[in-house]
C-alpha positions, -999 to 999 in steps of 0.1 A, spaced: 0 0 0 11 36 -6 -4 50 25 30 59 39 36 84 11 3 101 16 -13 87 -15 -46 69 -14 -46 32 -24 -64 22 -56 -77 -12 -44 -112 -7 -30 -105 -29 0 -73 -12 9 -90 22 3 -118 13 28 -92 3 54 -72 35 48 -104 56 52 -112 38 85 -76 41 97 -74 78 89 -108 87 103 -101 69 136 -65 80 141 -55 107 165 -52 143 152 -15 144 161 -7 119 133 -18 143 105 8 153 80 26 186 86 21 196 49 -17 197 54 -14 219 84 8 244 66 -19 252 40 -40 283 48 -78 282 51 -104 277 23 -85 297 -3 -57 271 -5 -72 248 -31 -78 276 -56 -43 290 -51 -28 255 -53 -48 248 -85 -35 280 -101 0 272 -91 -1 237 -105 -17 250 -138 12 274 -141 37 247 -135 21 226 -162 22 254 -187 58 260 -180 68 224 -185 48 222 -217 66 252 -232 100 239 -222 93 203 -233 87 209 -270 118 230 -274 140 206 -256 126 177 -276 133 196 -308 169 201 -299 175 165 -289 158 148 -318 176 141 -351 161 152 -384 151 116 -392 133 112 -358 115 145 -363 104 134 -398 92 101 -384 72 118 -356 57 143 -381 46 115 -404 30 95 -375 12 127 -364 -1 134 -399 -13 98 -403 -31 100 -370 -46 134 -378 -59 125 -413 -69 88 -408 -105 80 -403 -115 76 -366 -121 42 -352 -152 35 -333 -147 28 -296 
């Protein structure tokens, strides 16, 4: 289980156990990172922060990938993208 890292388990049985354990545990066992966040405005600020980080990574990623790929790799990636773009859609 990944409870030690602060993540919720995916398995429904483990998730149920995790919920019971966290709801019945003492308040002194809460993580210090959750106590450091300010009141109700924190999720909006955190969301905006994470969105900004994602945009920054996206801008850097394409440029770095362009520099590290050879011309043949770029050509192959562009052909694959064009094929996916213009091929008929498959039914799901």
